[in-house]
C-alpha positions as CSV (number, residue, x, y, z in Angstrom):
1,M,90.8,-136.0,-47.2
2,R,88.0,-133.6,-48.1
3,A,90.1,-130.5,-48.3
4,P,91.5,-131.1,-51.8
5,V,88.0,-131.3,-53.3
6,L,86.9,-128.2,-51.5
7,M,90.0,-126.3,-52.6
8,A,89.7,-127.2,-56.3
9,A,87.4,-124.5,-57.7
10,V,89.1,-121.6,-55.8
11,A,92.6,-122.9,-56.7
12,L,91.7,-123.1,-60.4
13,T,90.0,-119.7,-60.6
14,T,92.7,-117.9,-58.5
15,T,95.5,-119.3,-60.6
16,S,93.6,-118.5,-63.7
17,I,93.3,-114.8,-62.7
18,L,97.0,-114.6,-61.7
19,V,98.3,-116.3,-64.9
20,T,95.9,-115.2,-67.6
21,G,94.2,-112.2,-66.1
22,T,90.8,-113.7,-66.5
23,L,88.5,-116.0,-64.7
24,A,87.4,-117.9,-67.8
25,T,90.1,-120.6,-68.1
26,G,89.9,-121.5,-64.4
27,A,86.0,-121.6,-64.5
28,A,86.1,-123.9,-67.5
29,L,88.6,-126.3,-65.8
30,A,86.4,-126.3,-62.7
31,A,83.4,-127.2,-64.9
32,W,85.4,-130.1,-66.4
33,Y,86.3,-131.2,-62.9
34,V,82.6,-131.4,-61.9
35,V,81.7,-133.1,-65.2
36,G,84.3,-135.8,-64.5
37,T,83.0,-136.3,-60.9
38,V,79.4,-136.7,-62.1
39,A,80.3,-139.0,-65.0
40,A,82.3,-141.3,-62.8
41,M,79.9,-141.4,-59.9
42,P,77.9,-144.5,-60.9
43,V,81.1,-146.6,-61.1
44,M,82.9,-145.1,-58.1
45,A,79.8,-145.4,-55.9
46,Q,79.9,-149.1,-56.6
47,L,83.6,-149.4,-55.9
48,V,83.6,-147.6,-52.5
49,G,81.0,-150.0,-51.3
50,S,82.7,-153.1,-52.4
51,L,86.5,-152.6,-51.9
52,P,88.5,-152.1,-48.7
53,L,88.2,-148.4,-47.6
54,R,91.9,-148.0,-47.0
55,Q,92.6,-149.1,-50.6
56,V,90.0,-146.9,-52.1
57,L,90.9,-143.8,-50.2
58,R,94.7,-144.2,-50.6
59,W,94.6,-144.7,-54.3
60,Q,91.9,-141.9,-54.8
61,M,94.0,-139.3,-53.0
62,L,97.2,-140.4,-54.6
63,A,95.8,-140.4,-58.2
64,H,94.0,-137.1,-57.5
65,A,97.3,-135.5,-56.3
66,V,99.3,-136.8,-59.3
67,L,96.7,-135.4,-61.7
68,W,96.9,-132.0,-59.9
69,I,100.6,-132.1,-60.3
70,G,100.0,-132.4,-64.0
71,I,97.5,-129.5,-63.9
72,T,100.2,-127.4,-62.1
73,A,102.7,-128.3,-64.8
74,C,100.3,-127.2,-67.5
75,W,99.9,-123.8,-65.9
76,T,103.7,-123.5,-65.3
77,Y,104.9,-124.6,-68.7
78,Q,101.9,-123.6,-70.9
79,G,101.2,-127.1,-72.3
80,P,98.7,-127.8,-75.1
81,S,95.2,-126.4,-74.5
82,W,93.5,-129.7,-74.4
83,V,95.7,-131.3,-71.7
84,A,94.5,-129.3,-68.7
85,P,90.8,-129.9,-69.3
86,L,91.5,-133.6,-69.7
87,L,93.5,-133.7,-66.5
88,A,90.8,-131.8,-64.6
89,A,88.1,-134.1,-65.8
90,A,90.2,-137.1,-64.8
91,A,90.9,-135.6,-61.3
92,G,87.2,-135.2,-60.8
93,A,86.5,-138.7,-61.9
94,V,89.0,-140.4,-59.6
95,I,87.8,-138.5,-56.5
96,A,84.1,-139.3,-57.1
97,G,82.6,-141.2,-54.2
98,N,85.3,-140.0,-51.8
99,A,82.9,-138.2,-49.6
100,G,80.9,-141.4,-49.0
101,A,84.0,-143.4,-48.3
102,V,85.2,-140.8,-45.7
103,R,81.8,-140.7,-44.1
104,V,81.6,-144.5,-43.7
105,L,85.1,-144.6,-42.3
106,M,84.1,-142.0,-39.7
107,S,80.9,-143.7,-38.7
108,G,82.9,-146.9,-38.1
109,T,85.1,-145.3,-35.5
110,V,82.5,-144.1,-33.0
111,P,80.2,-146.0,-30.6
112,A,76.7,-146.7,-31.8
113,D,75.1,-144.5,-29.0
114,A,77.3,-141.5,-30.1
115,A,76.7,-142.0,-33.9
116,R,74.0,-139.3,-34.3
117,A,76.0,-136.6,-32.4
118,A,79.1,-137.6,-34.3
119,S,77.3,-137.1,-37.6
120,T,76.4,-133.6,-36.6
121,V,79.9,-132.8,-35.4
122,D,81.3,-134.1,-38.7
123,V,79.0,-131.8,-40.7
124,T,79.9,-128.9,-38.4
125,F,83.6,-129.3,-39.0
126,L,82.9,-129.7,-42.7
127,D,81.1,-126.3,-42.6
128,L,84.4,-124.8,-41.2
129,L,86.4,-126.7,-43.8
130,V,84.3,-125.3,-46.6
131,F,85.6,-121.8,-45.8
132,L,89.1,-122.8,-44.5
133,A,90.1,-124.9,-47.5
134,P,89.5,-122.2,-50.1
135,L,91.3,-119.7,-47.8
136,L,94.4,-121.9,-47.8
137,A,94.3,-122.0,-51.6
138,A,93.9,-118.2,-51.7
139,L,96.8,-117.6,-49.3
140,A,99.0,-119.9,-51.4
141,S,98.7,-117.4,-54.2
142,L,100.9,-115.0,-52.3
143,L,103.8,-117.4,-52.9
144,H,103.5,-118.0,-56.6
145,P,100.7,-117.7,-59.3
146,T,100.6,-121.5,-59.6
147,A,100.9,-122.2,-55.9
148,P,97.1,-122.6,-55.4
149,V,96.8,-125.6,-57.7
150,A,100.1,-127.0,-56.4
151,T,98.7,-126.8,-52.9
152,V,95.8,-129.0,-53.9
153,A,98.4,-131.6,-55.0
154,V,100.4,-131.3,-51.8
155,V,97.3,-131.7,-49.5
156,G,96.2,-134.7,-51.6
157,L,99.6,-136.4,-51.2
158,S,99.5,-135.7,-47.4
159,A,96.1,-137.3,-47.2
160,A,97.3,-140.4,-49.1
161,V,100.1,-140.7,-46.6
162,A,97.8,-140.2,-43.6
163,V,95.4,-142.9,-44.9
164,S,98.4,-145.3,-45.2
165,L,99.4,-144.6,-41.6
166,M,96.0,-145.0,-40.1
167,S,95.4,-148.0,-37.8
168,N,94.1,-151.2,-39.5
169,D,91.4,-151.2,-36.9
170,S,89.8,-148.2,-38.5
171,F,89.3,-150.3,-41.7
172,A,88.5,-153.7,-40.1
173,V,86.0,-155.8,-41.9
174,T,84.6,-159.1,-40.6
175,S,84.9,-162.2,-42.7
176,S,81.1,-162.4,-43.1
177,E,80.9,-158.7,-44.1
178,R,83.7,-159.3,-46.6
179,G,81.7,-162.2,-48.1
180,R,78.6,-160.0,-48.4
181,R,80.6,-157.2,-50.1
182,S,82.1,-159.7,-52.5
183,A,78.7,-161.1,-53.4
184,D,77.3,-157.6,-54.0
185,R,80.4,-156.2,-55.8
186,G,79.4,-153.9,-58.6
187,R,75.7,-153.5,-57.5
188,L,74.0,-150.7,-55.7
189,R,70.5,-151.9,-54.8
190,W,67.5,-149.7,-54.9
191,D,66.3,-148.6,-51.5
192,A,63.5,-146.1,-51.0
193,H,64.9,-145.0,-47.6
194,G,68.3,-144.2,-49.1
195,A,66.9,-142.6,-52.3
196,S,64.6,-140.3,-50.2
197,W,67.7,-138.9,-48.4
198,I,69.4,-138.4,-51.7
199,V,66.4,-136.2,-52.8
200,F,66.5,-134.4,-49.5
201,S,70.2,-133.7,-50.1
202,A,69.4,-132.1,-53.5
203,S,66.9,-129.7,-51.8
204,I,69.5,-128.7,-49.3
205,G,71.9,-128.1,-52.2
206,L,69.3,-125.8,-53.7
207,Y,69.3,-123.8,-50.5
208,F,73.1,-123.6,-50.5
209,G,73.2,-122.4,-54.1
210,A,70.5,-119.8,-53.5
211,M,72.2,-118.3,-50.5
212,E,75.9,-118.6,-51.5
213,V,75.8,-117.8,-55.2
214,G,73.1,-115.3,-54.6
215,A,75.0,-113.6,-51.8
216,P,76.3,-110.6,-53.9
217,A,72.7,-109.9,-55.0
218,L,71.5,-110.2,-51.4
219,V,73.9,-107.5,-50.1
220,A,73.4,-105.3,-53.1
221,V,69.6,-105.2,-52.6
222,H,70.2,-103.8,-49.1
223,G,72.5,-101.1,-50.4
224,F,75.9,-102.6,-49.7
225,D,78.8,-103.1,-52.1
226,V,79.1,-106.7,-53.4
227,S,82.6,-106.9,-51.9
228,V,81.0,-107.5,-48.5
229,A,79.1,-110.6,-49.7
230,W,81.6,-112.6,-47.5
231,V,79.5,-111.5,-44.5
232,V,76.7,-113.7,-45.7
233,F,79.0,-116.7,-45.8
234,F,80.3,-115.8,-42.3
235,V,76.8,-115.5,-40.8
236,L,75.7,-118.8,-42.3
237,S,78.8,-120.6,-41.2
238,V,78.7,-119.4,-37.6
239,T,75.0,-120.1,-37.2
240,S,75.4,-123.6,-38.7
241,V,78.3,-124.3,-36.3
242,L,76.3,-123.0,-33.3
243,G,73.3,-125.1,-34.4
244,G,75.4,-128.1,-34.8
245,W,76.9,-127.7,-31.4
246,V,73.5,-127.5,-29.8
247,D,72.3,-130.5,-31.7
248,A,75.4,-132.6,-30.8
249,S,75.1,-131.7,-27.1
250,R,71.3,-132.4,-26.7
251,P,70.2,-135.5,-24.8
252,P,69.7,-138.5,-27.0
253,G,66.2,-139.1,-25.6
254,A,64.8,-136.2,-27.5
255,S,62.7,-137.1,-30.6
256,E,64.9,-137.1,-33.6
257,D,62.1,-136.6,-36.1
258,R,60.4,-133.8,-34.2
259,W,63.7,-132.0,-33.7
260,A,64.5,-132.3,-37.5
261,L,61.0,-131.0,-38.5
262,V,61.5,-127.9,-36.2
263,G,64.8,-127.3,-37.9
264,A,63.3,-127.6,-41.4
265,A,60.5,-125.2,-40.4
266,S,63.1,-122.7,-39.2
267,M,64.9,-123.0,-42.5
268,C,61.6,-122.5,-44.4
269,V,60.7,-119.4,-42.4
270,G,64.3,-118.0,-42.9
271,C,64.1,-118.5,-46.6
272,M,60.8,-116.8,-46.9
273,L,62.0,-113.8,-44.8
274,V,65.1,-113.3,-47.0
275,S,63.2,-113.8,-50.2
276,S,60.6,-111.1,-49.3
277,V,63.3,-108.4,-49.3
278,P,62.4,-106.9,-45.9
279,S,64.4,-104.4,-44.0
280,L,67.9,-105.3,-43.0
281,P,67.1,-106.5,-39.5
282,W,64.5,-108.9,-40.8
283,A,66.9,-110.1,-43.5
284,V,69.6,-110.9,-40.9
285,L,67.0,-112.8,-38.8
286,G,66.1,-114.8,-42.0
287,L,69.8,-115.7,-42.4
288,L,70.0,-116.8,-38.8
289,L,66.9,-118.9,-38.9
290,S,67.8,-120.6,-42.2
291,G,71.5,-121.2,-41.2
292,V,71.0,-122.6,-37.7
293,P,69.6,-126.1,-38.6
294,V,71.9,-126.8,-41.6
295,A,74.5,-128.9,-39.8
296,A,71.9,-130.7,-37.7
297,L,69.9,-131.6,-40.8
298,L,72.9,-132.8,-42.8
299,G,74.1,-134.7,-39.8
300,L,70.8,-136.4,-39.5
301,R,70.9,-137.3,-43.2
302,S,74.2,-139.1,-42.9
303,H,73.2,-140.8,-39.7
304,R,69.9,-142.1,-41.1
305,I,71.7,-143.5,-44.2
306,D,74.2,-145.1,-41.8
307,I,71.6,-146.9,-39.6
308,G,69.0,-147.5,-42.3
309,L,71.0,-149.3,-45.0
310,P,73.2,-152.4,-45.0
311,S,76.9,-151.5,-44.4
312,R,77.9,-152.6,-47.9
313,Q,75.4,-150.1,-49.4
314,R,76.2,-147.1,-47.2
315,A,79.2,-145.7,-49.0
316,G,77.4,-145.8,-52.4
317,Y,74.3,-144.0,-51.1
318,L,76.3,-141.5,-49.1
319,S,78.3,-140.7,-52.2
320,W,75.1,-140.2,-54.2
321,A,73.8,-138.0,-51.4
322,F,76.8,-135.7,-51.5
323,A,76.6,-135.7,-55.4
324,A,72.9,-134.7,-55.2
325,Q,73.7,-131.9,-52.9
326,N,76.3,-130.6,-55.4
327,A,73.7,-131.0,-58.2
328,G,71.2,-129.0,-56.2
329,F,73.8,-126.3,-55.8
330,A,74.5,-126.3,-59.5
331,L,70.8,-126.1,-60.4
332,A,70.3,-123.2,-58.0
333,S,73.2,-121.4,-59.6
334,M,71.6,-121.8,-63.1
335,L,68.1,-120.8,-61.9
336,L,69.4,-117.6,-60.2
337,A,70.2,-116.1,-63.6
338,H,66.7,-116.8,-64.9
339,V,64.2,-116.4,-62.0
340,G,66.2,-114.5,-59.4
341,Q,67.2,-115.3,-55.8
342,A,63.8,-114.8,-54.2
343,A,62.2,-117.5,-56.3
344,V,64.9,-120.0,-55.7
345,L,64.8,-119.4,-52.0
346,V,61.1,-119.9,-51.9
347,C,61.5,-123.1,-53.8
348,A,64.2,-124.3,-51.4
349,G,62.2,-123.3,-48.4
350,V,59.3,-125.4,-49.5
351,L,61.2,-128.4,-50.8
352,V,63.5,-128.9,-47.7
353,P,60.6,-129.6,-45.2
354,L,58.6,-131.6,-47.8
355,T,61.5,-133.9,-48.8
356,L,62.5,-134.3,-45.1
357,V,59.0,-135.5,-44.3
358,V,59.2,-138.0,-47.1
359,A,62.7,-139.2,-46.0
360,L,61.6,-139.6,-42.4
361,R,58.7,-141.8,-43.5
362,A,60.4,-143.8,-46.2
363,K,61.0,-147.5,-45.4
364,S,64.3,-149.2,-46.0
365,S,64.2,-152.5,-48.0
366,T,65.9,-154.1,-45.0
367,E,63.3,-153.0,-42.5
368,S,59.6,-153.4,-42.0
369,A,59.1,-149.9,-40.6
370,P,60.5,-146.5,-41.1
371,C,63.8,-145.7,-39.5
372,R,63.3,-143.9,-36.3
373,G,65.5,-142.0,-33.9
374,S,66.7,-143.5,-30.7
375,G,64.2,-141.6,-28.7
376,E,61.0,-142.8,-30.5
């Protein structure tokens, strides 16, 4: 259910290069896709918290797939120039809030004592999907120039069918919970605990943007051709997966807050090492230190929103958290052109631990004390 979104940008840019010979059209459509997602987020965040999850996810994936079929037709038959941007923006709008809905669905299928580990495993597999989904779109280009965008539609239709076939137990809602959702329909209440994790998500997004968009500059400064920038993605992905595995397998008695702060400190040190343009071995060490805690920190983010907010508010806040992460990524991409990678990395390295401390101490409106891990 997440793959179509992760494939979107690569599918559009790949098809654009193959059909028009330039990246410009695909990049513009990808921008419209993001604009549609951001514009629709306030409405969709409310809907995913008030409607049945199966209904939301099924219609989201179906509408998203249909719109991508339209985008494929525009590329194939060279339709009017205004149609493809309109369809891209609409596709982004209908899929807004999807990440929060999927995350709430996942959290409802695991026992409470395994929720924290499950959150980390979820993020770990998402790290892998971030690289595998675009790879699928790229491989599809071998079949036909418009195959990448068509693949997004096919995967979306498959996800819609999968949601329809899932057990009703996965979407079960008690009568009392249904009543509370109905009473709160259309409202996402302010909660300092949830808002603090949204801000933390933005700081993590800033780190992602600095590392991933700035990867070509990073390899170039150490004397390598920019074509090997994929090595940076590979190192970050592998280290995050390993860190996620360690976090998911550790005993639940360990202090959640202390573990998270150590991870944030590791990310801070890693960012500072990479930003200081040291020798290659130190730069590699910086990548390792910054990448290891990523899955664990994002898993903790999702877990704390899960346990610190009323169930009817979780999907909305999780959707905003994922949106904030994307916004941080976009901000980093913009800043890289003006202040350089080193400055953005330093900023991210400072903000991640600071916003984490605030999030760990923030009180939920439903609690009288800050949300703590199971071991405290």
